[in-house]
PDB file with SEQRES, HELIX, SHEET and CRYST1 records, atoms N, CA, C and O in Angstrom:
SEQRES   1 A   88  UNK UNK UNK UNK UNK UNK UNK UNK UNK UNK UNK UNK UNK          
SEQRES   2 A   88  UNK UNK UNK UNK UNK UNK UNK UNK UNK UNK UNK UNK UNK          
SEQRES   3 A   88  UNK UNK UNK UNK UNK UNK UNK UNK UNK UNK UNK UNK UNK          
SEQRES   4 A   88  UNK UNK UNK UNK UNK UNK UNK UNK UNK UNK UNK UNK UNK          
SEQRES   5 A   88  UNK UNK UNK UNK UNK UNK UNK UNK UNK UNK UNK UNK UNK          
SEQRES   6 A   88  UNK UNK UNK UNK UNK UNK UNK UNK UNK UNK UNK UNK UNK          
SEQRES   7 A   88  UNK UNK UNK UNK UNK UNK UNK UNK UNK UNK                      
HELIX    1 AA1 UNK A    3  UNK A   10  1                                   8    
HELIX    2 AA2 UNK A   13  UNK A   23  1                                  11    
HELIX    3 AA3 UNK A   30  UNK A   43  1                                  14    
HELIX    4 AA4 UNK A   44  UNK A   47  5                                   4    
HELIX    5 AA5 UNK A   51  UNK A   71  1                                  21    
CRYST1    1.000    1.000    1.000  90.00  90.00  90.00 P 1           1          
ATOM      1  N   UNK A   1      12.611  -4.088  -9.931  1.00  0.00           N  
ATOM      2  CA  UNK A   1      12.928  -3.095  -8.923  1.00  0.00           C  
ATOM      3  C   UNK A   1      13.101  -3.784  -7.569  1.00  0.00           C  
ATOM      4  O   UNK A   1      12.425  -4.766  -7.265  1.00  0.00           O  
ATOM      5  N   UNK A   2      14.001  -3.260  -6.779  1.00  0.00           N  
ATOM      6  CA  UNK A   2      14.184  -3.801  -5.438  1.00  0.00           C  
ATOM      7  C   UNK A   2      13.102  -3.253  -4.511  1.00  0.00           C  
ATOM      8  O   UNK A   2      12.308  -2.401  -4.909  1.00  0.00           O  
ATOM      9  N   UNK A   3      13.077  -3.743  -3.283  1.00  0.00           N  
ATOM     10  CA  UNK A   3      12.015  -3.381  -2.338  1.00  0.00           C  
ATOM     11  C   UNK A   3      12.021  -1.895  -2.007  1.00  0.00           C  
ATOM     12  O   UNK A   3      10.957  -1.286  -1.896  1.00  0.00           O  
ATOM     13  N   UNK A   4      13.198  -1.302  -1.847  1.00  0.00           N  
ATOM     14  CA  UNK A   4      13.270   0.123  -1.505  1.00  0.00           C  
ATOM     15  C   UNK A   4      12.704   0.984  -2.635  1.00  0.00           C  
ATOM     16  O   UNK A   4      11.896   1.879  -2.390  1.00  0.00           O  
ATOM     17  N   UNK A   5      13.122   0.717  -3.853  1.00  0.00           N  
ATOM     18  CA  UNK A   5      12.646   1.488  -4.997  1.00  0.00           C  
ATOM     19  C   UNK A   5      11.143   1.296  -5.190  1.00  0.00           C  
ATOM     20  O   UNK A   5      10.424   2.249  -5.490  1.00  0.00           O  
ATOM     21  N   UNK A   6      10.677   0.073  -5.020  1.00  0.00           N  
ATOM     22  CA  UNK A   6       9.245  -0.201  -5.151  1.00  0.00           C  
ATOM     23  C   UNK A   6       8.449   0.574  -4.109  1.00  0.00           C  
ATOM     24  O   UNK A   6       7.395   1.126  -4.425  1.00  0.00           O  
ATOM     25  N   UNK A   7       8.932   0.624  -2.878  1.00  0.00           N  
ATOM     26  CA  UNK A   7       8.252   1.370  -1.821  1.00  0.00           C  
ATOM     27  C   UNK A   7       8.184   2.854  -2.114  1.00  0.00           C  
ATOM     28  O   UNK A   7       7.164   3.495  -1.859  1.00  0.00           O  
ATOM     29  N   UNK A   8       9.269   3.406  -2.650  1.00  0.00           N  
ATOM     30  CA  UNK A   8       9.296   4.832  -2.971  1.00  0.00           C  
ATOM     31  C   UNK A   8       8.351   5.140  -4.128  1.00  0.00           C  
ATOM     32  O   UNK A   8       7.598   6.112  -4.072  1.00  0.00           O  
ATOM     33  N   UNK A   9       8.386   4.319  -5.175  1.00  0.00           N  
ATOM     34  CA  UNK A   9       7.545   4.535  -6.350  1.00  0.00           C  
ATOM     35  C   UNK A   9       6.063   4.416  -5.990  1.00  0.00           C  
ATOM     36  O   UNK A   9       5.228   5.096  -6.586  1.00  0.00           O  
ATOM     37  N   UNK A  10       5.732   3.573  -5.036  1.00  0.00           N  
ATOM     38  CA  UNK A  10       4.331   3.365  -4.646  1.00  0.00           C  
ATOM     39  C   UNK A  10       3.691   4.651  -4.127  1.00  0.00           C  
ATOM     40  O   UNK A  10       2.485   4.844  -4.287  1.00  0.00           O  
ATOM     41  N   UNK A  11       4.473   5.525  -3.514  1.00  0.00           N  
ATOM     42  CA  UNK A  11       3.920   6.755  -2.958  1.00  0.00           C  
ATOM     43  C   UNK A  11       3.745   7.862  -4.004  1.00  0.00           C  
ATOM     44  O   UNK A  11       3.132   8.891  -3.716  1.00  0.00           O  
ATOM     45  N   UNK A  12       4.271   7.662  -5.197  1.00  0.00           N  
ATOM     46  CA  UNK A  12       4.231   8.715  -6.218  1.00  0.00           C  
ATOM     47  C   UNK A  12       3.043   8.488  -7.137  1.00  0.00           C  
ATOM     48  O   UNK A  12       3.140   7.693  -8.071  1.00  0.00           O  
ATOM     49  N   UNK A  13       1.961   9.142  -6.908  1.00  0.00           N  
ATOM     50  CA  UNK A  13       0.704   9.130  -7.664  1.00  0.00           C  
ATOM     51  C   UNK A  13       0.120   7.728  -7.833  1.00  0.00           C  
ATOM     52  O   UNK A  13       0.736   6.736  -7.444  1.00  0.00           O  
ATOM     53  N   UNK A  14      -1.056   7.664  -8.408  1.00  0.00           N  
ATOM     54  CA  UNK A  14      -1.728   6.387  -8.667  1.00  0.00           C  
ATOM     55  C   UNK A  14      -0.948   5.558  -9.682  1.00  0.00           C  
ATOM     56  O   UNK A  14      -0.902   4.332  -9.581  1.00  0.00           O  
ATOM     57  N   UNK A  15      -0.341   6.219 -10.652  1.00  0.00           N  
ATOM     58  CA  UNK A  15       0.431   5.505 -11.674  1.00  0.00           C  
ATOM     59  C   UNK A  15       1.631   4.818 -11.037  1.00  0.00           C  
ATOM     60  O   UNK A  15       1.945   3.675 -11.368  1.00  0.00           O  
ATOM     61  N   UNK A  16       2.298   5.509 -10.128  1.00  0.00           N  
ATOM     62  CA  UNK A  16       3.422   4.909  -9.412  1.00  0.00           C  
ATOM     63  C   UNK A  16       2.984   3.708  -8.596  1.00  0.00           C  
ATOM     64  O   UNK A  16       3.703   2.712  -8.512  1.00  0.00           O  
ATOM     65  N   UNK A  17       1.808   3.799  -7.996  1.00  0.00           N  
ATOM     66  CA  UNK A  17       1.280   2.673  -7.226  1.00  0.00           C  
ATOM     67  C   UNK A  17       1.032   1.478  -8.144  1.00  0.00           C  
ATOM     68  O   UNK A  17       1.360   0.345  -7.792  1.00  0.00           O  
ATOM     69  N   UNK A  18       0.464   1.724  -9.302  1.00  0.00           N  
ATOM     70  CA  UNK A  18       0.225   0.638 -10.266  1.00  0.00           C  
ATOM     71  C   UNK A  18       1.537   0.027 -10.750  1.00  0.00           C  
ATOM     72  O   UNK A  18       1.640  -1.194 -10.872  1.00  0.00           O  
ATOM     73  N   UNK A  19       2.532   0.854 -11.024  1.00  0.00           N  
ATOM     74  CA  UNK A  19       3.839   0.349 -11.443  1.00  0.00           C  
ATOM     75  C   UNK A  19       4.455  -0.502 -10.337  1.00  0.00           C  
ATOM     76  O   UNK A  19       5.036  -1.552 -10.609  1.00  0.00           O  
ATOM     77  N   UNK A  20       4.330  -0.051  -9.092  1.00  0.00           N  
ATOM     78  CA  UNK A  20       4.881  -0.802  -7.960  1.00  0.00           C  
ATOM     79  C   UNK A  20       4.204  -2.159  -7.820  1.00  0.00           C  
ATOM     80  O   UNK A  20       4.861  -3.151  -7.506  1.00  0.00           O  
ATOM     81  N   UNK A  21       2.910  -2.207  -8.049  1.00  0.00           N  
ATOM     82  CA  UNK A  21       2.177  -3.471  -7.925  1.00  0.00           C  
ATOM     83  C   UNK A  21       2.525  -4.410  -9.079  1.00  0.00           C  
ATOM     84  O   UNK A  21       2.695  -5.613  -8.876  1.00  0.00           O  
ATOM     85  N   UNK A  22       2.630  -3.865 -10.277  1.00  0.00           N  
ATOM     86  CA  UNK A  22       2.854  -4.703 -11.452  1.00  0.00           C  
ATOM     87  C   UNK A  22       4.321  -5.110 -11.609  1.00  0.00           C  
ATOM     88  O   UNK A  22       4.615  -6.287 -11.814  1.00  0.00           O  
ATOM     89  N   UNK A  23       5.234  -4.154 -11.515  1.00  0.00           N  
ATOM     90  CA  UNK A  23       6.627  -4.432 -11.856  1.00  0.00           C  
ATOM     91  C   UNK A  23       7.569  -4.502 -10.661  1.00  0.00           C  
ATOM     92  O   UNK A  23       8.736  -4.852 -10.833  1.00  0.00           O  
ATOM     93  N   UNK A  24       7.114  -4.190  -9.485  1.00  0.00           N  
ATOM     94  CA  UNK A  24       8.004  -4.088  -8.338  1.00  0.00           C  
ATOM     95  C   UNK A  24       8.111  -5.370  -7.527  1.00  0.00           C  
ATOM     96  O   UNK A  24       7.469  -6.376  -7.827  1.00  0.00           O  
ATOM     97  N   UNK A  25       8.926  -5.306  -6.508  1.00  0.00           N  
ATOM     98  CA  UNK A  25       9.103  -6.401  -5.560  1.00  0.00           C  
ATOM     99  C   UNK A  25       7.931  -6.363  -4.585  1.00  0.00           C  
ATOM    100  O   UNK A  25       7.990  -5.692  -3.555  1.00  0.00           O  
ATOM    101  N   UNK A  26       6.866  -7.090  -4.920  1.00  0.00           N  
ATOM    102  CA  UNK A  26       5.633  -7.012  -4.135  1.00  0.00           C  
ATOM    103  C   UNK A  26       5.803  -7.537  -2.712  1.00  0.00           C  
ATOM    104  O   UNK A  26       5.226  -6.976  -1.780  1.00  0.00           O  
ATOM    105  N   UNK A  27       6.567  -8.582  -2.531  1.00  0.00           N  
ATOM    106  CA  UNK A  27       6.728  -9.150  -1.194  1.00  0.00           C  
ATOM    107  C   UNK A  27       7.576  -8.249  -0.307  1.00  0.00           C  
ATOM    108  O   UNK A  27       7.249  -8.052   0.863  1.00  0.00           O  
ATOM    109  N   UNK A  28       8.651  -7.703  -0.842  1.00  0.00           N  
ATOM    110  CA  UNK A  28       9.534  -6.861  -0.041  1.00  0.00           C  
ATOM    111  C   UNK A  28       8.935  -5.509   0.301  1.00  0.00           C  
ATOM    112  O   UNK A  28       9.261  -4.933   1.339  1.00  0.00           O  
ATOM    113  N   UNK A  29       8.067  -4.997  -0.555  1.00  0.00           N  
ATOM    114  CA  UNK A  29       7.506  -3.661  -0.352  1.00  0.00           C  
ATOM    115  C   UNK A  29       6.008  -3.692  -0.112  1.00  0.00           C  
ATOM    116  O   UNK A  29       5.332  -2.677  -0.279  1.00  0.00           O  
ATOM    117  N   UNK A  30       5.481  -4.843   0.276  1.00  0.00           N  
ATOM    118  CA  UNK A  30       4.036  -4.976   0.491  1.00  0.00           C  
ATOM    119  C   UNK A  30       3.520  -3.963   1.511  1.00  0.00           C  
ATOM    120  O   UNK A  30       2.434  -3.410   1.340  1.00  0.00           O  
ATOM    121  N   UNK A  31       4.281  -3.720   2.556  1.00  0.00           N  
ATOM    122  CA  UNK A  31       3.872  -2.774   3.585  1.00  0.00           C  
ATOM    123  C   UNK A  31       3.682  -1.378   2.993  1.00  0.00           C  
ATOM    124  O   UNK A  31       2.666  -0.731   3.246  1.00  0.00           O  
ATOM    125  N   UNK A  32       4.649  -0.914   2.212  1.00  0.00           N  
ATOM    126  CA  UNK A  32       4.570   0.439   1.661  1.00  0.00           C  
ATOM    127  C   UNK A  32       3.534   0.539   0.540  1.00  0.00           C  
ATOM    128  O   UNK A  32       2.912   1.588   0.372  1.00  0.00           O  
ATOM    129  N   UNK A  33       3.345  -0.520  -0.216  1.00  0.00           N  
ATOM    130  CA  UNK A  33       2.292  -0.514  -1.231  1.00  0.00           C  
ATOM    131  C   UNK A  33       0.932  -0.376  -0.545  1.00  0.00           C  
ATOM    132  O   UNK A  33       0.079   0.386  -0.999  1.00  0.00           O  
ATOM    133  N   UNK A  34       0.734  -1.111   0.543  1.00  0.00           N  
ATOM    134  CA  UNK A  34      -0.513  -1.021   1.295  1.00  0.00           C  
ATOM    135  C   UNK A  34      -0.702   0.373   1.891  1.00  0.00           C  
ATOM    136  O   UNK A  34      -1.789   0.944   1.802  1.00  0.00           O  
ATOM    137  N   UNK A  35       0.351   0.921   2.499  1.00  0.00           N  
ATOM    138  CA  UNK A  35       0.260   2.248   3.103  1.00  0.00           C  
ATOM    139  C   UNK A  35      -0.077   3.307   2.050  1.00  0.00           C  
ATOM    140  O   UNK A  35      -0.913   4.178   2.287  1.00  0.00           O  
ATOM    141  N   UNK A  36       0.568   3.228   0.904  1.00  0.00           N  
ATOM    142  CA  UNK A  36       0.313   4.202  -0.165  1.00  0.00           C  
ATOM    143  C   UNK A  36      -1.126   4.091  -0.660  1.00  0.00           C  
ATOM    144  O   UNK A  36      -1.774   5.104  -0.918  1.00  0.00           O  
ATOM    145  N   UNK A  37      -1.623   2.871  -0.793  1.00  0.00           N  
ATOM    146  CA  UNK A  37      -3.003   2.675  -1.238  1.00  0.00           C  
ATOM    147  C   UNK A  37      -3.990   3.256  -0.232  1.00  0.00           C  
ATOM    148  O   UNK A  37      -4.948   3.927  -0.616  1.00  0.00           O  
ATOM    149  N   UNK A  38      -3.764   3.004   1.040  1.00  0.00           N  
ATOM    150  CA  UNK A  38      -4.653   3.526   2.090  1.00  0.00           C  
ATOM    151  C   UNK A  38      -4.617   5.055   2.102  1.00  0.00           C  
ATOM    152  O   UNK A  38      -5.662   5.698   2.202  1.00  0.00           O  
ATOM    153  N   UNK A  39      -3.430   5.635   2.001  1.00  0.00           N  
ATOM    154  CA  UNK A  39      -3.305   7.091   2.003  1.00  0.00           C  
ATOM    155  C   UNK A  39      -4.033   7.689   0.804  1.00  0.00           C  
ATOM    156  O   UNK A  39      -4.733   8.693   0.940  1.00  0.00           O  
ATOM    157  N   UNK A  40      -3.875   7.087  -0.355  1.00  0.00           N  
ATOM    158  CA  UNK A  40      -4.524   7.625  -1.552  1.00  0.00           C  
ATOM    159  C   UNK A  40      -6.047   7.476  -1.498  1.00  0.00           C  
ATOM    160  O   UNK A  40      -6.775   8.370  -1.928  1.00  0.00           O  
ATOM    161  N   UNK A  41      -6.520   6.357  -0.976  1.00  0.00           N  
ATOM    162  CA  UNK A  41      -7.973   6.176  -0.866  1.00  0.00           C  
ATOM    163  C   UNK A  41      -8.587   7.149   0.143  1.00  0.00           C  
ATOM    164  O   UNK A  41      -9.639   7.732  -0.116  1.00  0.00           O  
ATOM    165  N   UNK A  42      -7.934   7.321   1.284  1.00  0.00           N  
ATOM    166  CA  UNK A  42      -8.447   8.258   2.278  1.00  0.00           C  
ATOM    167  C   UNK A  42      -8.288   9.706   1.822  1.00  0.00           C  
ATOM    168  O   UNK A  42      -8.986  10.592   2.316  1.00  0.00           O  
ATOM    169  N   UNK A  43      -7.378   9.950   0.886  1.00  0.00           N  
ATOM    170  CA  UNK A  43      -7.237  11.281   0.315  1.00  0.00           C  
ATOM    171  C   UNK A  43      -8.455  11.699  -0.486  1.00  0.00           C  
ATOM    172  O   UNK A  43      -8.696  12.891  -0.676  1.00  0.00           O  
ATOM    173  N   UNK A  44      -9.223  10.729  -0.956  1.00  0.00           N  
ATOM    174  CA  UNK A  44     -10.445  11.039  -1.694  1.00  0.00           C  
ATOM    175  C   UNK A  44     -11.489  11.720  -0.812  1.00  0.00           C  
ATOM    176  O   UNK A  44     -12.388  12.394  -1.316  1.00  0.00           O  
ATOM    177  N   UNK A  45     -11.370  11.544   0.498  1.00  0.00           N  
ATOM    178  CA  UNK A  45     -12.294  12.209   1.422  1.00  0.00           C  
ATOM    179  C   UNK A  45     -12.063  13.714   1.472  1.00  0.00           C  
ATOM    180  O   UNK A  45     -12.832  14.436   2.107  1.00  0.00           O  
ATOM    181  N   UNK A  46     -11.025  14.189   0.818  1.00  0.00           N  
ATOM    182  CA  UNK A  46     -10.746  15.617   0.766  1.00  0.00           C  
ATOM    183  C   UNK A  46     -11.786  16.390  -0.026  1.00  0.00           C  
ATOM    184  O   UNK A  46     -11.797  17.621   0.001  1.00  0.00           O  
ATOM    185  N   UNK A  47     -12.660  15.683  -0.729  1.00  0.00           N  
ATOM    186  CA  UNK A  47     -13.714  16.337  -1.508  1.00  0.00           C  
ATOM    187  C   UNK A  47     -14.845  16.860  -0.620  1.00  0.00           C  
ATOM    188  O   UNK A  47     -15.706  17.604  -1.091  1.00  0.00           O  
ATOM    189  N   UNK A  48     -14.852  16.486   0.636  1.00  0.00           N  
ATOM    190  CA  UNK A  48     -15.880  16.962   1.567  1.00  0.00           C  
ATOM    191  C   UNK A  48     -15.617  18.444   1.854  1.00  0.00           C  
ATOM    192  O   UNK A  48     -14.497  18.804   2.218  1.00  0.00           O  
ATOM    193  N   UNK A  49     -16.617  19.302   1.700  1.00  0.00           N  
ATOM    194  CA  UNK A  49     -16.408  20.739   1.940  1.00  0.00           C  
ATOM    195  C   UNK A  49     -15.983  21.036   3.384  1.00  0.00           C  
ATOM    196  O   UNK A  49     -16.419  20.357   4.314  1.00  0.00           O  
ATOM    197  N   UNK A  50     -15.166  22.011   3.558  1.00  0.00           N  
ATOM    198  CA  UNK A  50     -14.655  22.525   4.835  1.00  0.00           C  
ATOM    199  C   UNK A  50     -13.751  21.530   5.552  1.00  0.00           C  
ATOM    200  O   UNK A  50     -12.548  21.769   5.667  1.00  0.00           O  
ATOM    201  N   UNK A  51     -14.288  20.446   6.026  1.00  0.00           N  
ATOM    202  CA  UNK A  51     -13.492  19.462   6.754  1.00  0.00           C  
ATOM    203  C   UNK A  51     -12.477  18.789   5.827  1.00  0.00           C  
ATOM    204  O   UNK A  51     -11.405  18.377   6.270  1.00  0.00           O  
ATOM    205  N   UNK A  52     -12.812  18.683   4.569  1.00  0.00           N  
ATOM    206  CA  UNK A  52     -11.937  18.039   3.604  1.00  0.00           C  
ATOM    207  C   UNK A  52     -10.595  18.720   3.448  1.00  0.00           C  
ATOM    208  O   UNK A  52      -9.590  18.052   3.207  1.00  0.00           O  
ATOM    209  N   UNK A  53     -10.558  20.036   3.582  1.00  0.00           N  
ATOM    210  CA  UNK A  53      -9.297  20.755   3.451  1.00  0.00           C  
ATOM    211  C   UNK A  53      -8.358  20.436   4.608  1.00  0.00           C  
ATOM    212  O   UNK A  53      -7.156  20.265   4.408  1.00  0.00           O  
ATOM    213  N   UNK A  54      -8.899  20.356   5.798  1.00  0.00           N  
ATOM    214  CA  UNK A  54      -8.093  19.975   6.960  1.00  0.00           C  
ATOM    215  C   UNK A  54      -7.637  18.528   6.810  1.00  0.00           C  
ATOM    216  O   UNK A  54      -6.495  18.195   7.129  1.00  0.00           O  
ATOM    217  N   UNK A  55      -8.530  17.672   6.323  1.00  0.00           N  
ATOM    218  CA  UNK A  55      -8.212  16.266   6.119  1.00  0.00           C  
ATOM    219  C   UNK A  55      -7.087  16.122   5.089  1.00  0.00           C  
ATOM    220  O   UNK A  55      -6.204  15.281   5.260  1.00  0.00           O  
ATOM    221  N   UNK A  56      -7.104  16.927   4.028  1.00  0.00           N  
ATOM    222  CA  UNK A  56      -6.055  16.851   3.008  1.00  0.00           C  
ATOM    223  C   UNK A  56      -4.691  17.238   3.568  1.00  0.00           C  
ATOM    224  O   UNK A  56      -3.672  16.681   3.159  1.00  0.00           O  
ATOM    225  N   UNK A  57      -4.663  18.178   4.491  1.00  0.00           N  
ATOM    226  CA  UNK A  57      -3.398  18.527   5.137  1.00  0.00           C  
ATOM    227  C   UNK A  57      -2.880  17.337   5.926  1.00  0.00           C  
ATOM    228  O   UNK A  57      -1.693  17.019   5.867  1.00  0.00           O  
ATOM    229  N   UNK A  58      -3.765  16.678   6.665  1.00  0.00           N  
ATOM    230  CA  UNK A  58      -3.380  15.481   7.420  1.00  0.00           C  
ATOM    231  C   UNK A  58      -2.884  14.381   6.477  1.00  0.00           C  
ATOM    232  O   UNK A  58      -1.873  13.737   6.759  1.00  0.00           O  
ATOM    233  N   UNK A  59      -3.580  14.162   5.371  1.00  0.00           N  
ATOM    234  CA  UNK A  59      -3.182  13.131   4.409  1.00  0.00           C  
ATOM    235  C   UNK A  59      -1.834  13.469   3.791  1.00  0.00           C  
ATOM    236  O   UNK A  59      -1.016  12.577   3.564  1.00  0.00           O  
ATOM    237  N   UNK A  60      -1.592  14.751   3.516  1.00  0.00           N  
ATOM    238  CA  UNK A  60      -0.300  15.165   2.972  1.00  0.00           C  
ATOM    239  C   UNK A  60       0.829  14.867   3.951  1.00  0.00           C  
ATOM    240  O   UNK A  60       1.893  14.395   3.552  1.00  0.00           O  
ATOM    241  N   UNK A  61       0.598  15.142   5.227  1.00  0.00           N  
ATOM    242  CA  UNK A  61       1.607  14.842   6.257  1.00  0.00           C  
ATOM    243  C   UNK A  61       1.843  13.329   6.332  1.00  0.00           C  
ATOM    244  O   UNK A  61       2.986  12.887   6.450  1.00  0.00           O  
ATOM    245  N   UNK A  62       0.768  12.535   6.265  1.00  0.00           N  
ATOM    246  CA  UNK A  62       0.910  11.070   6.262  1.00  0.00           C  
ATOM    247  C   UNK A  62       1.700  10.604   5.045  1.00  0.00           C  
ATOM    248  O   UNK A  62       2.531   9.700   5.144  1.00  0.00           O  
ATOM    249  N   UNK A  63       1.438  11.224   3.900  1.00  0.00           N  
ATOM    250  CA  UNK A  63       2.145  10.861   2.672  1.00  0.00           C  
ATOM    251  C   UNK A  63       3.649  11.133   2.808  1.00  0.00           C  
ATOM    252  O   UNK A  63       4.474  10.309   2.411  1.00  0.00           O  
ATOM    253  N   UNK A  64       3.994  12.290   3.372  1.00  0.00           N  
ATOM    254  CA  UNK A  64       5.403  12.632   3.586  1.00  0.00           C  
ATOM    255  C   UNK A  64       6.047  11.639   4.556  1.00  0.00           C  
ATOM    256  O   UNK A  64       7.161  11.170   4.323  1.00  0.00           O  
ATOM    257  N   UNK A  65       5.344  11.323   5.639  1.00  0.00           N  
ATOM    258  CA  UNK A  65       5.877  10.372   6.622  1.00  0.00           C  
ATOM    259  C   UNK A  65       6.101   9.000   5.993  1.00  0.00           C  
ATOM    260  O   UNK A  65       7.121   8.358   6.244  1.00  0.00           O  
ATOM    261  N   UNK A  66       5.150   8.550   5.179  1.00  0.00           N  
ATOM    262  CA  UNK A  66       5.285   7.260   4.513  1.00  0.00           C  
ATOM    263  C   UNK A  66       6.427   7.249   3.520  1.00  0.00           C  
ATOM    264  O   UNK A  66       7.169   6.270   3.440  1.00  0.00           O  
ATOM    265  N   UNK A  67       6.581   8.326   2.759  1.00  0.00           N  
ATOM    266  CA  UNK A  67       7.664   8.417   1.783  1.00  0.00           C  
ATOM    267  C   UNK A  67       9.025   8.410   2.470  1.00  0.00           C  
ATOM    268  O   UNK A  67       9.952   7.745   2.007  1.00  0.00           O  
ATOM    269  N   UNK A  68       9.147   9.139   3.563  1.00  0.00           N  
ATOM    270  CA  UNK A  68      10.407   9.157   4.310  1.00  0.00           C  
ATOM    271  C   UNK A  68      10.707   7.768   4.886  1.00  0.00           C  
ATOM    272  O   UNK A  68      11.857   7.331   4.884  1.00  0.00           O  
ATOM    273  N   UNK A  69       9.683   7.084   5.375  1.00  0.00           N  
ATOM    274  CA  UNK A  69       9.888   5.727   5.906  1.00  0.00           C  
ATOM    275  C   UNK A  69      10.326   4.785   4.782  1.00  0.00           C  
ATOM    276  O   UNK A  69      11.168   3.916   5.009  1.00  0.00           O  
ATOM    277  N   UNK A  70       9.779   4.938   3.587  1.00  0.00           N  
ATOM    278  CA  UNK A  70      10.184   4.092   2.457  1.00  0.00           C  
ATOM    279  C   UNK A  70      11.623   4.381   2.055  1.00  0.00           C  
ATOM    280  O   UNK A  70      12.377   3.462   1.736  1.00  0.00           O  
ATOM    281  N   UNK A  71      12.006   5.646   2.069  1.00  0.00           N  
ATOM    282  CA  UNK A  71      13.383   6.007   1.725  1.00  0.00           C  
ATOM    283  C   UNK A  71      14.362   5.424   2.733  1.00  0.00           C  
ATOM    284  O   UNK A  71      15.444   4.970   2.360  1.00  0.00           O  
ATOM    285  N   UNK A  72      13.985   5.434   4.014  1.00  0.00           N  
ATOM    286  CA  UNK A  72      14.847   4.894   5.070  1.00  0.00           C  
ATOM    287  C   UNK A  72      14.690   3.394   5.267  1.00  0.00           C  
ATOM    288  O   UNK A  72      15.319   2.813   6.151  1.00  0.00           O  
ATOM    289  N   UNK A  73      13.858   2.768   4.452  1.00  0.00           N  
ATOM    290  CA  UNK A  73      13.586   1.326   4.520  1.00  0.00           C  
ATOM    291  C   UNK A  73      13.050   0.901   5.882  1.00  0.00           C  
ATOM    292  O   UNK A  73      13.435  -0.143   6.408  1.00  0.00           O  
ATOM    293  N   UNK A  74      12.162   1.712   6.452  1.00  0.00           N  
ATOM    294  CA  UNK A  74      11.521   1.403   7.725  1.00  0.00           C  
ATOM    295  C   UNK A  74      10.064   1.055   7.478  1.00  0.00           C  
ATOM    296  O   UNK A  74       9.479   1.505   6.492  1.00  0.00           O  
ATOM    297  N   UNK A  75       9.483   0.278   8.339  1.00  0.00           N  
ATOM    298  CA  UNK A  75       8.071  -0.067   8.244  1.00  0.00           C  
ATOM    299  C   UNK A  75       7.313   0.560   9.403  1.00  0.00           C  
ATOM    300  O   UNK A  75       6.836  -0.138  10.297  1.00  0.00           O  
ATOM    301  N   UNK A  76       7.206   1.887   9.377  1.00  0.00           N  
ATOM    302  CA  UNK A  76       6.483   2.620  10.405  1.00  0.00           C  
ATOM    303  C   UNK A  76       5.115   3.012   9.853  1.00  0.00           C  
ATOM    304  O   UNK A  76       5.035   3.719   8.849  1.00  0.00           O  
ATOM    305  N   UNK A  77       4.042   2.563  10.496  1.00  0.00           N  
ATOM    306  CA  UNK A  77       2.718   2.946  10.004  1.00  0.00           C  
ATOM    307  C   UNK A  77       2.439   4.433  10.255  1.00  0.00           C  
ATOM    308  O   UNK A  77       2.902   5.014  11.237  1.00  0.00           O  
ATOM    309  N   UNK A  78       1.681   5.021   9.350  1.00  0.00           N  
ATOM    310  CA  UNK A  78       1.313   6.430   9.499  1.00  0.00           C  
ATOM    311  C   UNK A  78       0.247   6.542  10.586  1.00  0.00           C  
ATOM    312  O   UNK A  78      -0.440   5.562  10.873  1.00  0.00           O  
ATOM    313  N   UNK A  79       0.096   7.722  11.198  1.00  0.00           N  
ATOM    314  CA  UNK A  79      -0.882   7.877  12.276  1.00  0.00           C  
ATOM    315  C   UNK A  79      -2.325   7.701  11.806  1.00  0.00           C  
ATOM    316  O   UNK A  79      -2.655   8.020  10.664  1.00  0.00           O  
ATOM    317  N   UNK A  80      -3.148   7.213  12.656  1.00  0.00           N  
ATOM    318  CA  UNK A  80      -4.588   7.097  12.498  1.00  0.00           C  
ATOM    319  C   UNK A  80      -5.029   6.064  11.457  1.00  0.00           C  
ATOM    320  O   UNK A  80      -5.873   5.222  11.765  1.00  0.00           O  
ATOM    321  N   UNK A  81      -4.493   6.100  10.255  1.00  0.00           N  
ATOM    322  CA  UNK A  81      -4.948   5.198   9.199  1.00  0.00           C  
ATOM    323  C   UNK A  81      -3.922   4.128   8.876  1.00  0.00           C  
ATOM    324  O   UNK A  81      -4.166   3.298   7.999  1.00  0.00           O  
ATOM    325  N   UNK A  82      -2.795   4.119   9.547  1.00  0.00           N  
ATOM    326  CA  UNK A  82      -1.711   3.187   9.247  1.00  0.00           C  
ATOM    327  C   UNK A  82      -1.998   1.742   9.593  1.00  0.00           C  
ATOM    328  O   UNK A  82      -1.342   0.847   9.061  1.00  0.00           O  
ATOM    329  N   UNK A  83      -2.953   1.487  10.464  1.00  0.00           N  
ATOM    330  CA  UNK A  83      -3.245   0.119  10.862  1.00  0.00           C  
ATOM    331  C   UNK A  83      -4.176  -0.616   9.915  1.00  0.00           C  
ATOM    332  O   UNK A  83      -4.435  -1.804  10.104  1.00  0.00           O  
ATOM    333  N   UNK A  84      -4.679   0.065   8.904  1.00  0.00           N  
ATOM    334  CA  UNK A  84      -5.614  -0.549   7.962  1.00  0.00           C  
ATOM    335  C   UNK A  84      -4.826  -1.358   6.929  1.00  0.00           C  
ATOM    336  O   UNK A  84      -3.891  -0.851   6.308  1.00  0.00           O  
ATOM    337  N   UNK A  85      -5.214  -2.612   6.758  1.00  0.00           N  
ATOM    338  CA  UNK A  85      -4.532  -3.476   5.799  1.00  0.00           C  
ATOM    339  C   UNK A  85      -5.511  -3.850   4.691  1.00  0.00           C  
ATOM    340  O   UNK A  85      -6.530  -4.496   4.936  1.00  0.00           O  
ATOM    341  N   UNK A  86      -5.186  -3.436   3.474  1.00  0.00           N  
ATOM    342  CA  UNK A  86      -6.007  -3.771   2.313  1.00  0.00           C  
ATOM    343  C   UNK A  86      -5.371  -4.865   1.477  1.00  0.00           C  
ATOM    344  O   UNK A  86      -6.075  -5.648   0.839  1.00  0.00           O  
ATOM    345  N   UNK A  87      -4.052  -4.927   1.474  1.00  0.00           N  
ATOM    346  CA  UNK A  87      -3.311  -5.928   0.704  1.00  0.00           C  
ATOM    347  C   UNK A  87      -2.697  -6.912   1.684  1.00  0.00           C  
ATOM    348  O   UNK A  87      -1.932  -6.519   2.564  1.00  0.00           O  
ATOM    349  N   UNK A  88      -3.021  -8.167   1.540  1.00  0.00           N  
ATOM    350  CA  UNK A  88      -2.498  -9.179   2.465  1.00  0.00           C  
ATOM    351  C   UNK A  88      -1.327  -9.907   1.866  1.00  0.00           C  
ATOM    352  O   UNK A  88      -0.759 -10.794   2.504  1.00  0.00           O  
TER     353      UNK A  88                                                      
END                                                                             
């Protein structure tokens, strides 16, 4: 897969993230793989009662922003959590 396709697939569920890491262009789409991983991990905080529902709305908006950036082949970090780097 090319970098654009890998970036898009990374945002589609955990399975898509695994496919992007295993079969995709890791160097070209490293930014989007990292962003998708951070968004998905922070999405787990949605299990917190009351505040978690508001947090899930924010995570959903971040997910949409990241997916649109991957489609447009841009490297724009998502708000608040976009500066976190897990994959070097």
